Backbone as a ProteinNet text record, in pm:
[ID]
protein_1_A
[PRIMARY]
MDTSSALILGVIPVLAGAGTLLYVWYCWSGRSRRWATQAFTNQLVYAILPGLGSVFVAFGVMMLVGGPVGDLLMAVAIVVCLLGLVALVFQPHWWGPGWYHQLLRSNPQPDLHDPLTALVTSATAPASFSSQAEAAQALGGTAVARWRGSYVHDPDARHREHGIAALGAIGGHLTLYPGGLAFAASAIEDRLRDRPTVVVVPAADVITARVVPARAGADGVVRKGVVGRSLYPRLVVDTPRGSLLFDVAGAEAKAARIMATLGRQAP
[TERTIARY]
15630.5	15620.7	15621.7	15522.6	15518.1	15623.8	15638.7	15745.1	15724.8	15600.9	15575.3	15607.1	15572.9	15603	15753.1	15823.6	15969.2	16033.2	15976.4	16030.2	16012.7	15894.4	15867.7	15957.9	15969.1	16051.9	16200.5	16236.5	16376.1	16406.4	16315.5	16341.1	16341.2	16247.3	16237.7	16364.6	16417.7	16542.6	16660.3	16666.7	16776.2	16769.4	16650.9	16635.6	16667.1	16618.9	16646.2	16796.5	16859.6	17003.2	17084.2	17044.6	17116.5	17102.4	16982.2	16961.2	17045.5	17054.4	17134.7	17281.8	17332.8	17473.4	17502.3	17405.6	17423.4	17434.7	17354.1	17361.4	17496.1	17544.2	17675.4	17784.5	17777.7	17876.5	17870.5	17749.7	17732	17797.1	17781.7	17839.7	17990.3	18035	18177.9	18256.7	18193.7	18264	18292.3	18228.1	18247.2	18145.3	18054.7	17950.6	17857.3	17845.2	17774.9	17868.3	17893.9	17987.5	17925.9	17804.2	17741.4	17726.7	17704.7	17683.5	17801.5	17920.9	18041.1	18045.3	17967.5	17966.2	17829.9	17751.1	17620	17617.3	17557.4	17546.5	17460.9	17501.5	17434.8	17444	17410.2	17423.2	17567.3	17660.8	17802.5	17829.3	17790.2	17813.8	17731.5	17612.6	17524.3	17586.3	17628.7	17685.4	17822.4	17901.4	18039.4	18049.5	17966.1	17987.5	17868.7	17747.6	17631.3	17567.4	17545.7	17474.9	17547.8	17681.6	17746.9	17709.6	17712.7	17676.2	17528.5	17445.2	17300.4	17260	17315.7	17285.2	17332	17448.1	17500.8	17411.7	17362.2	17273.9	17144.2	17087.1	16964.6	16986.3	17095.1	17123	17142.8	17221.5	17249.7	17122.9	17037.6	16913.1	16824.1	16816.3	16735.5	16785.8	16917.1	16974.4	16947.3	16957.3	16927.2	16783.1	16691.7	16551.5	16529.6	16610	16590.1	16657.8	16783.8	16859.5	16905.6	16923.6	16968.9	17102.8	17130.9	17251.9	17379.3	17491.4	17622.6	17637.2	17575.4	17587.7	17526.3	17406.7	17341.4	17417.1	17466.8	17542.5	17671.2	17737.7	17862	17836.4	17731.8	17701.1	17662.6	17590.8	17553.5	17677.3	17770.4	17894.2	17972.5	17978.7	18047.4	17976.5	17842.9	17766.3	17792.3	17802.2	17829.2	17967.6	18064.3	18199.4	18197.9	18122.9	18113.2	18050.4	17949.5	17886.9	17987	18065.8	18165	18272.6	18315.2	18414.4	18357	18228.8	18164.5	18163.4	18139.7	18142.5	18283	18384	18522.1	18552.1	18505.8	18529.5	18457.7	18341.6	18264.5	18340	18416	18488.2	18626.6	18700.3	18841.1	18869.5	18776.1	18793.5	18928.9	18957.8	19085.7	19093.9	19214.8	19234.3	19197.7	19197.2	19167.2	19016.7	18934.9	18788.8	18734.3	18658.4	18599.4	18689	18635.9	18713.4	18823.3	18931.7	19043.3	19006	18921.2	18884.7	18811.8	18738.8	18665.7	18762.9	18866	18963.1	19041.6	19071	19139	19050.2	18921.6	18827.6	18821.4	18816	18810	18934.9	19050.4	19174.5	19177.2	19098	19094.2	18996.5	18931.5	18835.3	18728.3	18645.6	18548.1	18435.9	18373.7	18257.7	18136	18052.9	17933.6	17834.9	17758.2	17657.2	17533.6	17529.2	17421.1	17288.7	17289.1	17162	17086.5	17152.3	17086.6	17024.3	16892.3	16825.9	16886.6	16915.7	16970.3	17108.7	17190.3	17324.4	17316.4	17225.5	17208.1	17164.7	17074.3	17025.9	17137.5	17215.7	17326.5	17431.9	17463.6	17564.2	17519.5	17391.9	17341.9	17345.6	17343.2	17343.4	17484.2	17582.5	17718.3	17820.9	17782	17878.8	17823.6	17832.7	17778.5	17850.4	17774	17831.5	17901	17997.9	18072.1	18005.1	17886.9	17814.2	17666.6	17587.4	17443.7	17366.8	17288.2	17203.2	17103.2	17053.7	16955.7	17015	17140	17203.7	17228.2	17269.5	17295.4	17166.3	17057.3	16929	16880.6	16901.9	16857.1	16932.1	17059.3	17138.8	17106.6	17050.5	17031.5	16929.5	16819.4	16713.1	16705.2	16747	16741.1	16598.3	16584.4	16451.3	16395.5	16273.6	16207.2	16118	16127.9	16048.3	15899.6	15820.2	15675	15617.3	15672	15625.3	15738.1	15736.1	15838.1	15768.5	15787.1	15715.8	15813.7	15789.5	15868.8	15822.7	15916.3	15880.4	16003.3	15988.5	16098.3	16102.6	16223	16243.9	16257	16164.6	16162.5	16242.7	16366.5	16451.5	16437.8	16378.5	16359.8	16234.3	16120.1	15995.3	15992.8	16087.3	16091.2	16190.5	16256.1	16357.9	16295.9	16371.8	16326	16415.5	16521	16613.7	16637.3	16647.8	16674.5	16822.1	16849.3	16987.8	17056.8	16978.7	17030.7	16914.3	16942.6	16843.1	16720.4	16727.1	16609.6	16558.3	16594.9	16548.8	16421.7	16340.5	16227.7	16280.6	16205.8	16250	16265	16385.5	16408.9	16387.6	16393.4	16362	16465.4	16474.6	16565.4	16482	16487.9	16408.6	16465.3	16378.7	16424.8	16309.5	16330.3	16227.1	16216.6	16094	16065.4	16022.1	16095.3	16069.5	16025	15919.2	15863.9	15906.7	15969.4	16011.4	15936.6	15930	15872.5	15949	16076.7	16158.2	16169.2	16094.5	16098.6	16088.1	16133.1	16126.3	16266.5	16288.4	16416.6	16391.8	16447.5	16444.4	16584.3	16591.4	16719.4	16704.9	16803.5	16803.5	16814.7	16763.6	16772.1	16914.4	16941	17073.7	17108.1	17008.3	17032.5	17076.8	17009.1	17046.5	17187.5	17220.1	17354.9	17459.7	17435.7	17533.1	17548.5	17437.5	17442.5	17490.2	17465.2	17504.4	17641.8	17686.6	17818.6	17833.3	17722.4	17724.4	17593.4	17594.5	17470.9	17374	17246.8	17142.5	17051.3	17061.9	16983.9	16923.2	16794.5	16725.9	16662.1	16705.1	16655.6	16582.1	16462.4	16382.6	16342.6	16405.7	16365.3	16220.7	16155.2	16013.8	15990.2	16085.3	16069.2	16067.1	16121.6	16127.1	16007.1	15922.5	15806.9	15694.1	15663.1	15554.6	15421.4	15415.8	15294.7	15327.8	15239.7	15248.2	15118.9	15130.4	15012.7	15028.8	14927	14924.5	14902.2	14973.1	14953.7	14919.4	14865.1	14825.9	14944.4	14914.4	15017	15091.6	15222.5	15311.7	15331	15280	15294.2	15420.9	15467.5	15575.6	15518.9	15606.3	15559.2	15467.4	15475.4	15389	15248.4	15225	15092.7	15066.3	15161.6	15144.2	15182.7	15090.1	15114.3	15208.2	15315.4	15410.3	15361.4	15407.5	15369.4	15444.5	15383.8	15447.3	15398.7	15382.3	15333	15440.5	15515	15614.4	15723.6	15748.3	15853.4	15813.8	15688.5	15643.5	15537.8	15504.1	15412.3	15274	15208.7	15072.2	14970.4	15018.7	14929.2	14970.1	14882.3	14914	15045	15111	15242.2	15234.1	15326.4	15335.8	15434.9	15394.3	15482.3	15499.7	15624.2	15655.1	15717.7	15648.9	15696.9	15786.9	15900.5	15995.3	16038.3	16103.5	16150.3	16249	16317.6	16417.4	16361.7	16232.1	16171.2	16085.1	16025.4	15933.7	16001.4	15975.5	16029.7	15917.1	15947.3	15845.7	15877.3	15775.1	15795.2	15685.6	15723.7	15627.6	15605.9	15488.8	15453.3	15307.3	15277.3	15139	15055.9	14933.2	14846	14896.2	14930.7	14992.1	14902.4	14772.8	14682.7	14688.7	14683.5	14688	14823.3	14928.6	15062.9	15083.3	15027.8	15036.2	14964.8	14848.3	14774.1	14851.5	14917.4	14995.8	15113.7	15177.2	15290.2	15243.2	15133.3	15082	15044.4	14981.1	14937.5	15057.1	15154.1	15270.7	15355	15370.1	15454	15378	15248.2	15168	15140	15116.4	15085.1	14935.9	14884.4	14744.9	14728	14621.2	14592.6	14566.7	14620.1	14600.3	14454.6
-12265.9	-12120	-12077.2	-11996.1	-11953.7	-11847.7	-11814.6	-11722.3	-11582.2	-11533.7	-11397.9	-11384.7	-11488.2	-11484.1	-11485.3	-11568.7	-11575.3	-11443.1	-11379.5	-11250.6	-11144.7	-11142.6	-11045.4	-11070.9	-11197.2	-11232	-11208.2	-11203.7	-11178	-11029.7	-10956.3	-10814.7	-10733.3	-10761.6	-10682.1	-10691.1	-10812.2	-10817.7	-10750.7	-10764.5	-10700.4	-10549.5	-10492.8	-10347.9	-10304	-10381.9	-10347.5	-10355.8	-10460.1	-10475.6	-10369.1	-10337.3	-10233.8	-10098.5	-10069.9	-9944.1	-9938	-10050.6	-10056	-10033.3	-10101	-10085.2	-9944.8	-9884.7	-9747.3	-9652	-9675.1	-9592.3	-9609.9	-9735.7	-9760.9	-9686.8	-9692.2	-9621.2	-9470.7	-9417.2	-9274.3	-9234	-9319.9	-9289.9	-9311.8	-9422.9	-9453.6	-9354	-9299.5	-9205.8	-9072.3	-9049.4	-8924.5	-8818.7	-8847.6	-8750.4	-8727.8	-8829	-8816.2	-8868.5	-8786.3	-8827.2	-8824.1	-8774.7	-8767.6	-8905.5	-9007.1	-9142.2	-9191.4	-9139.7	-9188.3	-9149.9	-9051.2	-9007.4	-9030	-9120.1	-9151	-9293	-9308.9	-9440.3	-9532.2	-9656.2	-9761.5	-9738.5	-9617.6	-9590	-9610.5	-9575.6	-9597	-9743.6	-9834.2	-9976.8	-10032.4	-9978.5	-10026.9	-10003	-9879.2	-9844.5	-9907.5	-9909.4	-9956.4	-10107.4	-10184.2	-10328.5	-10414.3	-10367.8	-10455.1	-10440.3	-10317.7	-10296.8	-10351.3	-10347.2	-10406	-10552.7	-10631.3	-10771.9	-10791.8	-10711.4	-10724.3	-10691.7	-10584.2	-10548.9	-10655.3	-10713.7	-10819.4	-10942.8	-10979.3	-11096	-11072.6	-10952.8	-10922	-10938.2	-10882.1	-10890.8	-11035.8	-11109.5	-11249.3	-11333.6	-11311.1	-11387.1	-11356.2	-11229.8	-11192.2	-11254.7	-11256.1	-11317.2	-11466.4	-11531.1	-11674.3	-11702.1	-11614.2	-11632.4	-11607.2	-11516.8	-11480.5	-11577.3	-11609.5	-11691.8	-11823.4	-11826.6	-11949.3	-11996	-12125	-12182.8	-12134.9	-12155.7	-12120.5	-11972.1	-11886.5	-11742.4	-11703.7	-11751.1	-11720.6	-11776.8	-11902.6	-11964.5	-11887.3	-11843.3	-11768.2	-11635.6	-11564.4	-11436.9	-11454.2	-11562.4	-11586.2	-11618.8	-11693.9	-11723.9	-11595.7	-11508.3	-11380.3	-11298.1	-11298.9	-11221.6	-11272.7	-11404.1	-11460.7	-11420.2	-11418.7	-11374.8	-11228.6	-11144.8	-11003.5	-10989.1	-11069.9	-11065.3	-11102.9	-11208.3	-11251.7	-11144.9	-11082	-10974.5	-10856.9	-10830.6	-10723	-10751.4	-10877.9	-10914.1	-10898.2	-10937.8	-10920.1	-10770.8	-10689.3	-10544.3	-10483.3	-10536.4	-10484	-10501.6	-10610	-10640.2	-10576.7	-10587.8	-10547.5	-10415.4	-10367.4	-10243.4	-10238.4	-10336.5	-10337.1	-10219.8	-10171.7	-10054.4	-10081.2	-10210.6	-10243.4	-10247.3	-10231.1	-10232.9	-10092.2	-10043.3	-9910.8	-9802.8	-9681.9	-9570.9	-9522.2	-9472	-9421.6	-9304.3	-9213.8	-9096.5	-9138.2	-9250	-9296.8	-9336.6	-9409.6	-9452.5	-9333.1	-9236.4	-9115.5	-9039.2	-9035.7	-8966.4	-9034.6	-9167.3	-9238.9	-9214.6	-9205.9	-9182.6	-9043.5	-8950.4	-8814.8	-8801.5	-8912.9	-8914.8	-8806.8	-8817.5	-8711.9	-8704.4	-8587.6	-8569	-8637.5	-8702	-8766.9	-8665.7	-8707.7	-8621.3	-8619.4	-8523.1	-8517.9	-8472.5	-8428.7	-8394	-8518.6	-8632.4	-8759.2	-8810.2	-8835.1	-8873.1	-8995.4	-9100.7	-9221.4	-9195.8	-9120	-9087.5	-9004.9	-8908.3	-8826.1	-8911.7	-9006	-9092.6	-9182	-9240.8	-9327.5	-9247.6	-9128.5	-9044.7	-9005.3	-8971.5	-8930.1	-9044.7	-9168.1	-9284	-9332.2	-9292.4	-9345.4	-9240.6	-9113.8	-9007.6	-8921.3	-8966.7	-8889.5	-8756.6	-8653.5	-8520.9	-8514.4	-8424.7	-8408.5	-8307.3	-8261.8	-8162.1	-8198.4	-8125	-8151	-8020.3	-7990	-7871.2	-7882.9	-8004.7	-8025.3	-7988.4	-8028.8	-7998.6	-7849.6	-7782.9	-7639	-7562.5	-7605.2	-7537.6	-7554.6	-7673.8	-7699.8	-7612.1	-7583.2	-7501.1	-7351.3	-7311.8	-7168.9	-7104.2	-7173.7	-7114	-7173.4	-7297.2	-7360.4	-7387.7	-7444.3	-7474.9	-7602.4	-7635.5	-7756.9	-7725	-7803.7	-7780.2	-7799.7	-7708.3	-7718.1	-7808.4	-7796	-7877.4	-7888.9	-7996.8	-8018.9	-8076.7	-8009.4	-8048.8	-8074.2	-8181.2	-8207.2	-8114.5	-8056.9	-7966.7	-7917.5	-7809	-7753.4	-7602.3	-7550.2	-7405.5	-7364.5	-7281.5	-7239.3	-7110	-7121.2	-7002.3	-6930.6	-6998.1	-6935.2	-6991.2	-6924.9	-6975.7	-6970.7	-6899.3	-6887.2	-6982.8	-7065.8	-7156.2	-7251.4	-7279.1	-7370.4	-7493.7	-7498.4	-7610.8	-7662.7	-7793.5	-7855.8	-7840.7	-7820.5	-7809.3	-7945.2	-8051.5	-8187.1	-8277.4	-8401.9	-8489.8	-8519.3	-8506.9	-8538.1	-8414.2	-8297.9	-8172.9	-8124	-8050.9	-7980.1	-7849.3	-7790.6	-7667.9	-7554.2	-7500.1	-7384.9	-7410	-7535	-7566	-7661.5	-7659.1	-7746	-7824.5	-7954.9	-8038.6	-8044.9	-8056.7	-8065.9	-8061.9	-7991.6	-7981.2	-7836.9	-7794.6	-7664.6	-7691.1	-7631.8	-7658.2	-7530.7	-7542.1	-7429.1	-7438.9	-7332.9	-7323.7	-7207.1	-7201.7	-7082.5	-6955.9	-6972.3	-6856.3	-6826.2	-6896.6	-6867	-6990.1	-6973.4	-7080.2	-7112.4	-7238.9	-7278.8	-7382.8	-7358.1	-7458.5	-7517	-7648.2	-7715.4	-7816.4	-7818.4	-7914	-8056.1	-8151.2	-8290.9	-8342.6	-8460.1	-8520.3	-8547.2	-8584.8	-8608.8	-8480.3	-8370.2	-8241.3	-8200.7	-8224.1	-8192.5	-8265.8	-8392.1	-8472.9	-8426.2	-8387.6	-8350.4	-8207	-8119	-7978.7	-7950.3	-8039.1	-8026.2	-7896.7	-7849.5	-7731.1	-7729.9	-7677.2	-7673.8	-7568.7	-7595.1	-7498.6	-7480.9	-7365.5	-7337.5	-7197.8	-7186.7	-7057.5	-7040.7	-6939	-6916.1	-6782.5	-6784.2	-6662.2	-6648.2	-6560.8	-6538.7	-6490.6	-6519.4	-6483.2	-6334.1	-6252	-6107.2	-6061.2	-6142.7	-6104.7	-6153.6	-6235.5	-6288	-6184.9	-6129.7	-6032	-6104	-6198.8	-6278.3	-6405.6	-6504	-6626.7	-6637.7	-6659.5	-6661.4	-6769.7	-6781.8	-6888.1	-6827.1	-6881.1	-6842.2	-6968	-6952.7	-7070.9	-7160.4	-7282.2	-7375.3	-7313.1	-7334.8	-7287.9	-7136.2	-7068.6	-6922.4	-6884.9	-6762.7	-6706.9	-6637.7	-6575.2	-6503.5	-6388.6	-6343.8	-6236.2	-6283.4	-6414.6	-6469.4	-6496.8	-6466	-6488.1	-6631.7	-6705	-6845	-6852.8	-6931.4	-6950	-7057	-7047.8	-7145.6	-7276.7	-7383.2	-7514	-7589.4	-7719.6	-7803.9	-7901.1	-7959.8	-8061.3	-8001.3	-8064.1	-8019.6	-7906.2	-7863.4	-7755.4	-7807.3	-7723.2	-7765.3	-7796.4	-7892.7	-7928.9	-7880.3	-7811.6	-7765.1	-7623.5	-7550.1	-7412.2	-7402.8	-7288.3	-7267.8	-7176.3	-7196.4	-7116.1	-7001.8	-6881.4	-6763.8	-6706.4	-6682	-6616.9	-6482.2	-6376.2	-6240.7	-6192.9	-6134	-6080	-5940.8	-5862.3	-5729	-5734.4	-5847.4	-5859.3	-5923.8	-5950.7	-6012.6	-6129.8	-6191.1	-6301.8	-6434.2	-6534.8	-6668.9	-6761.2	-6846.7	-6931.7	-7078.5	-7152.7	-7294.2	-7379.2	-7498.4	-7600.2	-7695.8	-7692.2	-7785	-7825.7	-7949.1	-7994.4	-7928.4	-7890.9	-7827.4	-7690.9	-7606.8	-7477.1	-7387.9	-7391.7	-7303.7	-7335.5	-7463.9	-7503.6	-7468.6	-7483	-7453.9	-7303.1	-7224.7	-7079.3	-7036.4	-7094.7	-7061.3	-7105.3	-7220.7	-7271.1	-7177.9	-7130.2	-7037.8	-6908.3	-6853.8	-6727.4	-6742.9	-6854.9	-6876.2	-6898.3	-6975.8	-7006	-6881.1	-6798	-6680.6	-6556.4	-6574.2	-6465.2	-6354	-6389.4	-6288.4	-6287.7	-6171.9	-6159.1	-6192.3	-6263.1	-6295.5	-6167.2	-6153.9	-6032.1	-6016.4
-9047	-9054.5	-9201.1	-9242.5	-9382	-9409	-9537.1	-9579	-9522.9	-9522.3	-9473.6	-9324.7	-9246.5	-9103.4	-9078.6	-9151.6	-9138.1	-9177.4	-9280.1	-9324.5	-9216.3	-9154.2	-9048.5	-8928.5	-8887.4	-8772.9	-8799.4	-8927.6	-8961.3	-8974.4	-9038.1	-9064.4	-8934.7	-8846	-8722.2	-8638.4	-8611.3	-8534	-8604.8	-8738.5	-8812.3	-8797.2	-8809.8	-8795.5	-8652.7	-8554	-8414.7	-8385.5	-8436.3	-8413.4	-8484.2	-8607.1	-8681.9	-8613	-8563.1	-8491.1	-8363.8	-8292.5	-8170.8	-8201	-8305.3	-8341.8	-8394.5	-8461.2	-8508.8	-8390.6	-8287.4	-8167.4	-8097.1	-8090.8	-8030.8	-8108.5	-8240.8	-8322.9	-8296.6	-8284.7	-8260.5	-8128.4	-8027.6	-7895.6	-7895.7	-7950.5	-7949.2	-8034.6	-8136.7	-8224.2	-8154.3	-8041.5	-7968.4	-8002.8	-8094.9	-8128.5	-8009.9	-7925.4	-7798.4	-7689.9	-7587.1	-7482	-7342.9	-7331.2	-7199.3	-7137.3	-7221.1	-7171.2	-7087.3	-7115.6	-7048.3	-6900.8	-6860.2	-6720.7	-6655.4	-6713.5	-6658.9	-6603.3	-6487.1	-6426	-6513	-6525.4	-6601.5	-6751.6	-6800.1	-6943	-6986.9	-6901.1	-6926.1	-6958.5	-6869.6	-6888.3	-7003.9	-7020.7	-7127	-7264.8	-7288.6	-7419.4	-7438.6	-7334.3	-7344.4	-7364.8	-7293.2	-7291.9	-7332.8	-7312.8	-7331.9	-7469.6	-7513.3	-7639.9	-7762.5	-7771.3	-7890.2	-7909.6	-7802.3	-7813.2	-7839.3	-7772.3	-7790.2	-7933.6	-7988.9	-8126.8	-8223.3	-8198.6	-8285.7	-8283.3	-8165.8	-8154	-8230.1	-8219.8	-8294.1	-8444.5	-8493.9	-8637.7	-8679.2	-8601.3	-8635.8	-8633.6	-8534.8	-8527.4	-8647.6	-8684.7	-8800	-8928.5	-8946.4	-9066.4	-9068.1	-8952.9	-8945.3	-8987.6	-8947.8	-8985.8	-9134	-9191.8	-9332.4	-9428.8	-9401.1	-9496.9	-9438.5	-9305.3	-9241.3	-9293.9	-9282.3	-9337.6	-9270.3	-9335.5	-9277.4	-9246.4	-9327.9	-9305	-9171.2	-9144.4	-9017.8	-8899.6	-8914.7	-8805.9	-8777.5	-8882.1	-8864.6	-8793.6	-8835.8	-8772.3	-8625.2	-8594.3	-8455.1	-8371.1	-8428.8	-8356.4	-8328.2	-8428.8	-8410.4	-8302	-8304.8	-8206.5	-8065.5	-8049.1	-7916.1	-7868.1	-7960	-7924.1	-7879.8	-7951.6	-7914.8	-7775.9	-7747.1	-7614.1	-7505.2	-7530.3	-7432.1	-7411.6	-7521.3	-7510	-7431	-7451.6	-7376.7	-7227.9	-7191	-7049.1	-6990.9	-7069.6	-7025.9	-7007.4	-7103.5	-7096.5	-6976.7	-6943.6	-6831.3	-6699.8	-6689.4	-6565.2	-6562.4	-6675.6	-6675.3	-6746.8	-6829.5	-6905.3	-6978.1	-7064.5	-7137.7	-7235.1	-7261	-7346.2	-7491.2	-7530.6	-7670	-7698.9	-7598.9	-7619.5	-7597.1	-7692	-7678.7	-7736.6	-7749.5	-7808.1	-7715.6	-7774.2	-7695.4	-7606.8	-7658.4	-7578.8	-7451.5	-7455.7	-7338.5	-7227	-7261.1	-7161.2	-7106.1	-7190.7	-7144.2	-7046.2	-7076.2	-6988.3	-6851.9	-6850	-6723.1	-6638.8	-6703.8	-6629.9	-6565.6	-6618.6	-6563.4	-6446.5	-6409.4	-6298.9	-6317.5	-6421.9	-6452.9	-6350.6	-6342.2	-6256.5	-6319.2	-6239.4	-6295	-6350.5	-6448.6	-6509.8	-6420.2	-6330.5	-6232.5	-6291.9	-6417.4	-6481.6	-6527.1	-6525	-6554.4	-6424	-6421.3	-6295.5	-6228.1	-6304.7	-6244	-6186.5	-6258	-6209.2	-6081.5	-6079	-5958.8	-5840.6	-5866	-5758.5	-5705.4	-5795.1	-5753.5	-5677.8	-5727.6	-5662	-5521.8	-5507.8	-5376.4	-5276.5	-5325.4	-5236.4	-5202.8	-5282.6	-5264.4	-5223.8	-5221.6	-5188.9	-5076.2	-4950.6	-4838.1	-4820.4	-4781.3	-4759.9	-4624.6	-4613.6	-4488.4	-4395.9	-4431.2	-4352.9	-4354.5	-4278.6	-4272.8	-4261.6	-4363.4	-4357.4	-4243.2	-4219.4	-4113.6	-3977.5	-3953.4	-3824.7	-3809.8	-3915.8	-3909.9	-3882.7	-3946	-3924.8	-3780.5	-3724.7	-3587.3	-3487	-3516.3	-3425.7	-3437.9	-3551.4	-3578.1	-3485.2	-3458.4	-3377.4	-3237.7	-3223.9	-3092.8	-3049	-2933.1	-2882.5	-2943.7	-2904.4	-2952.1	-3071.1	-3174	-3294.5	-3265	-3317.5	-3304	-3412.6	-3532.6	-3644.9	-3747	-3822	-3924.4	-4047.5	-4162.6	-4283.2	-4397.8	-4467.7	-4587.5	-4699.6	-4771.2	-4880.3	-4953.1	-5025.6	-5104.8	-5089.5	-5090.4	-5092.6	-5238.5	-5286.2	-5426.2	-5438.2	-5478.8	-5487.6	-5621	-5721.1	-5852.4	-5918.9	-5903	-5961.5	-6113.9	-6174.8	-6321	-6385.8	-6307.8	-6361.8	-6464.1	-6569.4	-6674.1	-6685.3	-6604.5	-6608.8	-6466.6	-6454.9	-6325.5	-6289.7	-6163.2	-6118.4	-6113.6	-6098	-6112.5	-6149.1	-6176.8	-6237.8	-6155.8	-6024.5	-5942.2	-5868.6	-5917.1	-5856	-5924.1	-5849.5	-5909.5	-5968.7	-6058.9	-6123.2	-6022.2	-6012.9	-5926.6	-5780.1	-5736	-5596.8	-5537.2	-5404.6	-5330.4	-5230.2	-5237.2	-5148	-5007.2	-4908.6	-4770.7	-4672.8	-4560.6	-4457	-4407.9	-4385.6	-4325.8	-4182.4	-4087.7	-3945.7	-3876.6	-3799.8	-3724.5	-3578.6	-3529.8	-3390.1	-3325.4	-3193.2	-3127.2	-3164.3	-3200.1	-3233.6	-3380.8	-3465.6	-3608	-3696.1	-3819.3	-3919.8	-3968.9	-4006	-4064.2	-4172.3	-4289.6	-4395.8	-4411.2	-4425.5	-4446	-4559.1	-4647.1	-4757	-4702.6	-4778	-4739	-4754.5	-4699.4	-4711.5	-4857.8	-4937.4	-5080.1	-5149	-5119.7	-5179.5	-5135.4	-5008.5	-4961	-5042.4	-5068.6	-5142.2	-5286	-5347.8	-5489.3	-5509.4	-5413.7	-5428.3	-5368	-5280.9	-5219.3	-5140.3	-5087	-5000.5	-4921.4	-4800.4	-4722	-4775.2	-4758.6	-4794.6	-4674.5	-4610.6	-4490.2	-4502.6	-4474.7	-4473.9	-4336.5	-4263.4	-4126.8	-4121.2	-4065	-4049.8	-3903	-3827.5	-3687.6	-3679.8	-3571.4	-3556.1	-3576	-3531.2	-3543.6	-3688.4	-3780.2	-3921.6	-4001.7	-3942.2	-4014.6	-4010.4	-4125.9	-4135.4	-4145.8	-4237.3	-4254.2	-4329.9	-4318.7	-4397.5	-4476.3	-4606.5	-4692.7	-4798.8	-4883	-4984	-5121.6	-5219.7	-5360.1	-5439.7	-5559.9	-5638.3	-5674.9	-5714.4	-5762.3	-5880.3	-5886.4	-5993.4	-5991	-5888.9	-5882.1	-5807.7	-5832.8	-5754.2	-5631.9	-5553.4	-5434.4	-5471.2	-5597.8	-5645.7	-5679.4	-5671.4	-5699.1	-5844.9	-5932.2	-6076	-6110	-6170.7	-6206.1	-6326.3	-6312	-6421.7	-6518	-6643	-6744	-6721.5	-6769.7	-6758.2	-6636.8	-6652.6	-6543.9	-6496.1	-6588.9	-6554.6	-6467.1	-6355.2	-6265.4	-6172.9	-6177	-6089.3	-5992	-5893.3	-5788.2	-5844.7	-5780.5	-5819.5	-5717.3	-5613.5	-5507.7	-5468.5	-5398.7	-5359.7	-5282.7	-5296.3	-5236.6	-5114.9	-5023.6	-4901.4	-4924	-4884.3	-4892.4	-4752.5	-4716.5	-4588.9	-4621.5	-4586.6	-4614.2	-4500.6	-4537.4	-4440.1	-4485.7	-4399.8	-4441.4	-4557.4	-4575.6	-4683.5	-4809.1	-4810.4	-4927	-4887.6	-4987.1	-4963.2	-4995.6	-4912.9	-4932	-4976.3	-5073.6	-5135.4	-5108.4	-5066.2	-5032.9	-5096.3	-5136.1	-5179	-5063.3	-5004.7	-4896.9	-4916.4	-4883.8	-4893.5	-4784.2	-4816.5	-4718.3	-4677.3	-4775.5	-4747.4	-4661.5	-4681.4	-4605.2	-4456.5	-4422.6	-4281.3	-4220.4	-4296	-4245.1	-4227.4	-4317.6	-4301.6	-4173	-4148.7	-4026	-3902.3	-3910.3	-3796	-3767.3	-3870.9	-3853.2	-3786.8	-3835.5	-3781.4	-3634.6	-3600.7	-3463.5	-3370.7	-3415	-3332.2	-3304.7	-3408.7	-3395.4	-3348.3	-3321	-3265.3	-3362.7	-3488	-3589.5	-3618.5	-3653.1	-3690.5	-3837.2	-3871.3	-4011.4	-4087.2	-4209.5	-4288.5	-4329.1
[MASK]
+++++++++++++++++++++++++++++++++++++++++++++++++++++++++++++++++++++++++++++++++++++++++++++++++++++++++++++++++++++++++++++++++++++++++++++++++++++++++++++++++++++++++++++++++++++++++++++++++++++++++++++++++++++++++++++++++++++++++++++++++++++++++++++++++++++++++++

């Protein structure tokens, strides 16, 4: 291997390792604390990255200078990796920042704005209630149709309510009964929101069902921004108390189905 190749192979790992260790220092110092309540990122920063960054630096030094210095740094890096594995299993008080251990003892709430944390929480913390069951009891009878979609409670929202939510929307199912419409949040939404979300519209309250463009509100005005918003036309159900907005695939066909089932004339 020529000198230039060895230099490149040495400098890149050193820079990568130094950057990794700098990030660990930034997190451990408390300048960033969100990682402590995030799934996987918690374990990554606390136990894995210190050893990984040390190995990168040691490998780079071995490529650059070799000899006893490189061997010593690699031995130290291996020890750091082993300590990280021990910390991952036992979480000893001597490893990591003090504020981190104090936070864990307080049983903090997970950072649900992190998508992975929200997904893990929804899979491991079942809700004690069911929006789907409450919606089924509200209207009774046999469902005519059931569609997966979202109830858009705020078309102007710019922030997600949790890491796997759409902007201003709650995921679930819209169910059509002979006696009206019912929206119920999904089991995942129930777990993350810790409260049921049910919207019931009796047939007598349905004035009309219509369609507005993608990303629009019930007023038909398209909102700015594409990420996190609907990519297809939206369904609007007008009632005496206001208009309800839903994201469902094939909104035009579903609007027609609602009108026909509930005996309404097309506008």
